[in-house]
C-alpha positions in Angstrom: 8.1 7.4 -5.7 7.6 4.6 -8.2 4.8 2.0 -7.8 6.4 -1.3 -6.7 5.0 -4.5 -7.5 4.7 -6.1 -4.0 2.5 -8.9 -2.5 1.2 -7.9 0.9 -0.8 -10.2 3.2 -3.9 -9.3 4.8 -4.3 -9.1 8.6 -5.4 -12.9 8.9 -2.5 -14.1 6.5 -0.1 -12.0 8.2 -1.0 -13.3 11.8 -0.7 -17.0 10.4 2.7 -16.2 9.1 3.8 -14.9 12.5 2.3 -17.9 14.4 4.1 -20.1 12.0 7.3 -18.5 12.6 6.7 -18.6 16.5 6.1 -22.3 16.2 9.5 -22.9 14.1 11.6 -20.5 16.0 13.3 -23.3 18.1 13.6 -25.8 15.5 14.6 -23.8 12.4 15.2 -20.3 13.2 16.2 -19.4 9.8 12.7 -20.4 8.4 11.3 -18.5 11.3 13.0 -15.5 10.2 11.9 -15.6 6.7 8.4 -16.1 7.7 8.5 -13.2 9.9 10.0 -11.0 7.2 7.4 -12.1 4.8 4.7 -11.2 7.2 6.1 -7.8 7.9 7.2 -6.7 4.5 5.4 -8.8 1.7 7.3 -9.9 -1.3 9.0 -7.3 -3.5 8.1 -9.0 -7.0 10.6 -6.6 -8.6 13.6 -8.3 -6.7 12.4 -11.8 -7.5 14.7 -13.9 -9.8 13.7 -16.5 -12.3 14.9 -20.0 -11.6 16.8 -20.1 -14.8 18.9 -16.9 -13.8 19.7 -18.4 -10.4 20.9 -21.5 -12.0 23.1 -19.7 -14.5 24.5 -17.4 -11.4 25.5 -20.7 -9.7 27.2 -21.7 -12.7 25.0 -24.6 -13.7 24.1 -25.3 -17.2 20.9 -24.1 -18.7 18.1 -26.5 -18.2 17.7 -27.2 -22.0 21.2 -28.5 -22.2 21.8 -32.0 -21.6 23.2 -32.9 -18.3 26.6 -35.1 -18.6 26.4 -38.4 -17.1 28.4 -38.8 -13.9 29.6 -42.2 -12.9 
């Protein structure tokens, strides 16, 4: 199996993320879900995308192009 580039959290960090997830569960369950997944799985750096790639996928112009003025 290939080595994956992954950020994992130590036990104290994992517990802090889980505590934050529990606190946010009623107010914002989506954020709570993300925090819980981060605590459990870490972050797969190979799956991360560059901000510019996300802009282009969304159909936005590259950041170096001037933005047309909208009135």
